[in-house]
C-alpha positions in Angstrom: 1.2 46.4 -1.4 -1.7 44.1 -0.6 -3.4 44.5 2.8 -4.3 41.4 4.7 -7.1 41.5 7.3 -6.2 41.2 10.9 -7.3 38.2 13.0 -11.0 38.6 13.7 -10.6 37.1 17.2 -8.9 37.5 20.5 -6.6 34.8 21.9 -7.7 33.6 25.3 -6.0 30.3 25.7 -2.5 29.3 24.4 -0.6 26.1 23.8 3.2 26.1 24.2 4.8 24.0 21.4 7.8 21.8 21.8 10.6 23.1 19.7 13.1 20.5 18.7 16.6 21.3 17.5 17.7 20.2 14.1 19.4 17.0 15.3 16.3 16.0 17.2 14.2 16.7 14.1 16.4 14.5 11.9 16.1 11.7 14.4 12.3 12.1 14.6 11.7 12.0 10.9 14.0 9.1 10.4 12.2 7.1 13.1 8.9 8.1 11.3 10.2 6.5 8.1 10.3 9.9 6.5 6.5 10.0 6.6 5.2 13.1 8.3 2.0 11.2 9.2 4.1 9.1 11.5 5.6 12.0 13.4 4.4 12.7 17.0 2.3 15.9 17.2 4.4 17.1 20.1 7.5 17.0 17.9 6.0 19.5 15.4 6.4 23.2 15.9 4.0 24.5 13.3 1.6 21.7 12.3 0.2 22.2 8.8 -0.4 18.5 8.1 -4.2 19.1 7.8 -7.0 21.5 8.5 -9.3 18.6 9.4 -10.3 18.7 13.0 -7.4 21.0 13.9 -9.5 24.1 14.2 -9.6 26.4 17.3 -13.2 26.5 18.6 -14.7 29.8 19.8 -15.8 30.6 23.3 -19.4 30.0 22.3 -18.6 26.6 21.0 -16.8 25.7 24.2 -19.8 27.0 26.2 -21.9 24.7 24.0 -20.0 21.7 25.1 -21.4 22.2 28.6 -25.0 21.7 27.5 -24.3 18.4 25.8 -27.4 16.1 25.9 -25.8 12.7 25.7 -29.1 10.9 25.1 -28.9 7.7 23.0 -31.9 9.0 20.9 -33.6 12.3 20.4 -30.7 14.5 21.8 -31.6 18.2 21.8 -28.2 18.9 20.4 -29.0 16.7 17.4 -32.2 18.7 16.8 -30.2 21.9 17.0 -27.6 20.6 14.5 -30.3 19.2 12.1 -32.2 22.5 12.1 -29.0 24.5 11.5 -28.0 22.3 8.5 -31.4 22.7 7.0 -31.4 26.4 7.5 -27.9 27.2 6.3 -27.5 24.5 3.6 -31.0 24.0 2.5 -31.3 20.2 2.4 -34.5 18.4 3.3 -32.9 15.5 5.2 -29.8 15.0 7.3 -28.1 11.8 8.5 -25.2 12.4 11.0 -21.9 10.7 10.8 -18.7 10.8 12.9 -16.9 12.6 10.1 -16.9 13.0 6.3 -15.6 9.6 5.3 -18.4 8.0 7.3 -20.8 9.9 5.0 -18.8 8.8 1.9 -19.2 5.2 3.1 -22.9 5.5 3.5 -23.4 7.2 0.1 -21.3 4.7 -1.7 -23.0 1.7 -0.2 -26.4 3.2 -0.9 -26.0 4.2 -4.5 -23.1 2.3 -6.1 -23.4 -1.1 -7.7 -20.5 -3.0 -9.2 -19.6 -2.0 -12.8 -20.8 1.6 -12.5 -18.8 4.8 -12.9 -18.6 7.9 -10.7 -17.4 11.0 -12.4 -15.9 13.8 -10.2 -13.9 16.9 -10.5 -10.6 15.3 -9.5 -10.2 12.5 -7.0 -9.9 12.6 -3.3 -8.2 9.7 -1.5 -10.9 8.4 0.8 -13.7 9.3 -1.6 -12.2 7.3 -4.4 -11.5 4.4 -2.0 -15.1 4.1 -1.0 -16.3 4.3 -4.6 -13.8 1.7 -5.8 -14.4 -0.6 -2.8 -18.1 -0.7 -3.7 -17.4 -1.6 -7.3 -17.3 1.7 -9.2 -14.7 3.2 -11.4 -13.7 6.8 -10.8 -13.5 9.1 -13.8 -11.9 12.5 -13.6 -14.0 15.2 -15.3 -12.3 18.4 -14.0 -11.1 20.9 -16.6 -7.6 20.2 -18.0 -6.2 23.4 -16.6 -6.6 22.1 -13.0 -3.7 19.7 -13.6 -1.3 22.5 -14.5 0.1 24.3 -11.4 1.1 27.3 -13.4 -2.2 28.2 -15.0 -4.0 30.9 -13.0 -7.8 30.7 -13.4 -10.4 32.0 -11.0 -12.4 28.8 -11.0 -9.9 26.0 -11.7 -12.1 23.4 -10.0 -14.8 23.6 -12.7 -16.3 20.4 -14.3 -15.5 20.0 -18.0 -19.0 19.4 -19.4 -17.6 17.8 -22.5 -15.8 15.2 -20.4 -19.1 14.5 -18.5 -21.0 14.2 -21.7 -18.4 11.9 -23.2 -18.7 9.5 -20.2 -22.5 9.5 -20.5 -22.2 8.7 -24.2 -19.6 6.0 -23.5 -21.2 4.0 -20.6 -24.8 5.3 -20.5 -26.6 7.3 -17.9 -27.8 4.2 -16.2 -24.2 3.2 -15.3 -23.6 6.5 -13.4 -25.2 6.4 -9.9 -24.3 10.0 -9.2 -21.9 12.8 -10.1 -19.5 13.7 -7.3 -18.8 17.5 -7.3 -16.2 18.8 -4.8 -16.4 22.4 -3.6 -13.6 23.3 -3.3 -11.2 20.8 -5.0 -8.7 19.7 -2.4 -6.2 17.8 -4.6 -6.1 20.7 -7.2 -4.9 23.1 -4.5 -8.2 24.1 -2.9 -9.6 25.4 -6.2 -13.2 26.7 -6.3 -16.1 25.9 -8.6 -18.1 28.7 -10.1 -21.8 29.1 -9.6 -22.3 29.1 -13.4 -20.5 25.8 -13.7 -22.7 24.2 -10.9 -25.7 25.5 -12.7 -24.5 24.0 -16.0 -23.7 20.6 -14.5 -27.2 20.6 -13.0 -28.8 21.3 -16.4 -26.8 18.5 -18.1 -27.6 16.0 -15.3 -31.3 16.8 -15.4 -31.2 16.0 -19.1 -30.3 12.4 -18.3 -31.9 12.1 -14.8 -28.5 11.9 -13.0 -28.1 12.7 -9.4 -25.4 15.2 -8.1 -23.8 14.9 -4.7 -21.5 17.5 -3.5 -18.4 17.0 -1.3 -19.2 20.2 0.6 -16.4 20.0 3.2 -15.1 23.5 2.3 -18.3 25.0 0.9 -17.9 28.3 2.8 -14.4 28.8 1.2 -16.0 28.1 -2.2 -18.7 30.7 -1.5 -16.1 33.3 -0.5 -14.4 32.8 -3.9 -17.7 33.2 -5.7 -18.4 36.4 -3.9 -15.0 37.8 -4.7 -14.6 36.5 -8.2 -17.9 35.8 -9.9 -20.0 38.5 -11.5 -23.3 39.2 -9.8 -22.3 37.9 -6.3 -20.4 40.8 -4.8 -23.4 42.0 -2.9 -24.7 38.5 -1.9 -24.1 37.2 1.7 -22.1 34.1 2.2 -25.2 32.4 3.5 -27.1 33.3 0.3 -24.3 32.0 -1.9 -24.1 28.7 0.0 -27.8 28.1 -0.3 -27.7 28.7 -4.0 -24.8 26.4 -4.4 -26.6 23.5 -2.7 -29.8 24.2 -4.7 -28.1 22.7 -7.7 -27.4 19.4 -5.9 -29.4 16.4 -4.7 -27.4 16.0 -1.5 -23.9 16.2 0.0 -21.3 14.6 2.2 -19.6 16.8 4.7 -16.7 16.7 7.1 -17.6 19.2 9.8 -13.9 19.1 10.8 -13.2 21.8 8.2 -15.8 24.5 7.5 -17.9 23.3 10.5 -15.1 24.6 12.8 -15.1 21.5 15.0 -12.7 18.7 15.8 -15.0 15.8 14.9 -18.3 15.3 13.1 -20.0 15.1 9.7 -23.2 14.3 7.8 -24.8 12.9 4.7 -27.6 15.3 3.5 -30.2 14.6 0.8 -33.6 15.6 -0.6 -34.8 12.2 -1.6 -37.3 10.6 1.0 -36.5 7.0 0.1 -32.8 7.5 0.2 -33.1 9.1 3.6 -35.1 6.2 4.9 -32.4 3.8 3.8 -29.6 6.0 5.2 -31.3 6.0 8.6 -31.2 2.2 8.6 -27.6 1.9 7.4 -26.2 4.6 9.7 -27.1 2.4 12.7 -24.7 -0.3 11.5 -21.7 1.8 10.6 -21.9 5.0 12.7 -24.5 5.1 15.4 -28.2 6.0 15.9 -29.8 8.4 13.4 -29.8 11.1 16.1 -26.0 11.1 16.7 -24.2 9.1 14.1 -21.0 8.7 16.1 -20.9 12.2 17.6 -21.5 13.1 21.2 -24.2 15.6 22.1 -21.6 18.2 23.0 -19.8 17.7 19.6 -23.1 18.3 17.8 -23.8 21.5 19.7 -20.3 22.8 18.9 -20.9 21.8 15.2 -24.2 23.7 15.0 -22.6 26.8 16.4 -19.6 26.4 14.1 -21.8 26.3 11.0 -23.3 29.7 12.0 -19.9 31.2 12.7 -18.4 30.0 9.5 -20.6 32.1 7.3 -19.6 35.3 9.0 -17.8 37.4 6.3 -15.0 38.6 8.7 -14.1 35.1 9.6 -14.0 33.6 6.1 -12.2 36.6 4.7 -9.4 36.3 7.2 -9.3 32.5 6.8 -8.7 32.7 3.0 -6.5 35.7 3.0 -4.2 34.3 5.7 -3.6 31.4 3.3 -3.0 33.9 0.5 -0.5 35.7 2.7 1.7 32.6 2.9 1.3 31.9 -0.8 2.1 35.5 -1.8 5.3 35.4 0.2 6.5 32.3 -1.5 5.5 33.6 -5.0 7.5 36.8 -4.4 10.5 34.7 -3.5 10.3 32.6 -6.7 9.1 29.4 -4.9 7.0 27.3 -7.3 3.5 26.7 -6.0 0.1 25.8 -7.4 -1.7 28.8 -8.8 -4.0 30.4 -7.9 -3.7 30.1 -4.2 -6.5 28.0 -2.8 -8.8 28.4 0.2 -7.4 26.0 2.8 -3.7 25.7 2.0 -0.7 26.4 -0.1 0.5 23.6 -2.4 4.2 23.5 -3.2 4.9 22.3 -6.8 7.4 19.6 -6.0 8.1 18.9 -9.7 9.6 22.3 -10.2 10.9 22.7 -6.7 13.0 19.5 -7.1 13.4 19.0 -10.9 16.4 16.7 -10.3 14.2 14.1 -8.6 12.0 12.0 -11.0 8.4 11.3 -9.9 9.1 7.6 -9.3 11.6 8.7 -6.6 8.8 10.5 -4.7 9.8 14.2 -4.8 6.8 15.5 -2.8 7.3 12.9 -0.1 11.0 13.9 0.2 10.2 17.6 0.2 7.7 17.3 3.0 10.3 15.3 5.1 13.0 17.9 4.5 10.7 20.8 5.3 10.2 19.2 8.7 13.9 18.7 9.1 14.6 22.3 8.2 12.2 24.0 10.6 9.8 21.7 12.4 7.0 22.6 10.1 4.8 19.5 9.3 3.2 19.3 5.9 2.0 16.4 3.8 2.6 14.8 0.4 -0.1 15.1 -2.3 1.4 13.3 -5.3 2.2 9.8 -6.5 2.2 8.4 -2.9 -1.3 9.7 -2.2 -2.5 8.7 -5.7 -1.9 5.0 -4.9 -2.0 2.2 -7.4 -4.5 1.3 -10.2 -6.7 -1.5 -8.7 -6.6 -3.4 -12.0 -3.0 -3.1 -13.2 -1.3 -2.6 -9.8 0.8 0.3 -11.4 1.3 3.6 -9.6 -1.1 6.4 -10.6 1.2 9.1 -11.8 -0.7 12.4 -11.3 0.4 15.5 -13.1 0.2 17.4 -9.8 3.1 16.4 -7.5 2.6 18.6 -4.5 3.3 19.3 -0.8 0.3 20.6 1.0 0.7 23.3 3.6 -2.8 23.2 5.2 -3.7 26.1 7.5 -5.8 25.2 10.5 -8.6 27.7 11.2 -8.1 30.3 13.9 -4.9 28.6 15.2 -1.9 30.4 13.8 -0.9 34.1 13.3 0.8 35.8 10.4 4.1 35.5 12.3 3.7 31.7 12.0 3.2 32.1 8.3 6.4 34.2 8.1 8.4 31.4 9.9 6.9 28.8 7.5 7.7 30.9 4.4 11.3 31.7 5.5 12.0 28.0 6.1 10.6 27.0 2.6 12.6 29.8 0.9 15.8 28.7 2.6 15.1 25.1 1.6 14.5 26.2 -2.0 17.8 27.9 -2.1 19.5 24.6 -1.1 17.1 22.3 -3.0 20.0 20.5 -4.9 20.9 18.8 -1.6 17.5 17.0 -1.3 17.5 13.3 -2.4 14.7 11.1 -3.6 12.9 8.4 -1.5 11.8 4.8 -2.0 9.2 2.7 -0.2 10.4 0.3 2.4 6.9 -0.5 3.6 3.8 0.0 1.4 0.3 -0.7 2.7 -2.1 -2.0 0.1 -4.6 0.9 0.4 -4.4 4.5 1.4 -0.7 4.1 1.7 0.2 7.7 2.4 -1.0 7.3 6.0 1.2 4.4 7.1 3.9 3.9 4.5 7.6 4.1 5.4 10.4 5.3 3.2 14.2 5.6 3.0 16.6 7.4 0.7 17.2 6.0 -2.7 20.6 4.3 -3.4 
C-alpha cells in the first residue's frame, strides 16, 4: 500500500464551512444556471473550483503583510519580490502584474502582430484569448498522447518537435513571434514537461531564432515531477531544477496565485533589454507602475515569501501526493480519470463517466453540476464549454479531452476532505445513468465558461 506524506504544517486558524442539505444544493445550482462558477462560495462545502488564489498562506506570509510598503514607486516589497524572482527563477528582468492573465496581455501586445501563429503545448483559455485577440492563430504542438486520458506517460505535456517543425515549414519562422511552453499543462490534466524536451525545444528554436516563453504558473510542480521521474535529477534540489528549466527560455508569464502561494499577483519575466523597456512602458497603462503592477506592497511581500516556501521539498511533495491520494482512490474504485494524475488536480474523464451523453450535450458541465448536487463539492468543466468556438467558423471547438477538474487548493484541505470528495464521486459514478445532458440558455461570446447558463436538454 502506498504511503502518503502527512501535512507539513500545523493548522492555527480554521474556517467553518456552510453545509447545505441536498434540497438546498439543488436550488442553488439551478439558480446558478447549472454553472458552478455562478455558485456562491458560502454554498460550497469543499471548493475545488480552482487552485488559483485559493491557497492558505503561512504565518511568515501573514507577518509579511504587516510590513507592506504601499509607496506608489520604489516599494521595498517590490525590490524584495524582484530580487527573489531573479534568484529563484534566474531571469534578468521582471515586470509585475496583478495576476497571470495581466502578464499574458502584456506579452501578447508586445510580440504578436496580426497574421502570426503561436504554437503551444495545448491551449489554455485566457492565454489563447489574448493571442487571438491580438491577431494570432494558436497551434497545438503537444504530443498526441496528451489528448488520450487513458495513456499513462511520465511527461505527457511534452512538445512534439515534429509538429513544431511542420509549423515552421508551413508558415515560416518570421510568422512565429514566440513558442508558448506551459509547465505543467493544465488542460491536459496537470501534465509535466521533461527537462530533455525543454532542452530539445530550445535547440530547435535556436536553429530558427525563435523566442520561447514559458507559462510557469505551476513550475514547482513540474520540477517535482522531473525530480521524481527523470533520470539524472533525483539528487537535484527543486531550486536547481527550476533554474535549469528556465535557462531554456527567453522569459515567462506567471500567476503567483498558484505556485507563488498567494491570493493575488503575477509577473512577466524576460532576458531581453529592449522588450523589458517596452514592458515597463506598457504596464503603466494596463496594470500599474513598474514597481507594483497592480499589487499592493503587502501582496508583493507575501509573494516573495511564498516563492521561497514553494521550493521546499516537504511542501511540494505533500502538495502533489495529496492530489495523487484523491486520484488513486478514484482509480481503485474504477472511476475514469485522466492518467497519469497531475500536479494540481484530478480530472474526471466525462466521456467515459457519462458515455450516454454525447459531447454536444455538454457531459462535463452536467457532471460538475451533479457532483455539487451530490455532496456540495464544487468543481469545474474543462471540455467543450471551456474550449469555446472557432473565431472564424463560429463552430464549437470539440476537444478530445472532455473533463471535470477537481483542483486542490494548497495547504487548505486534509486527506479526510479528499475521502469525502472521492466517496461522493464514487457514489455518483454508481448512479451515472440518471445524469442528463445540458444545453446553453445563455452563451457569452468569449470565455463563455465563466458566465454561461444552462438547463437540461429536452
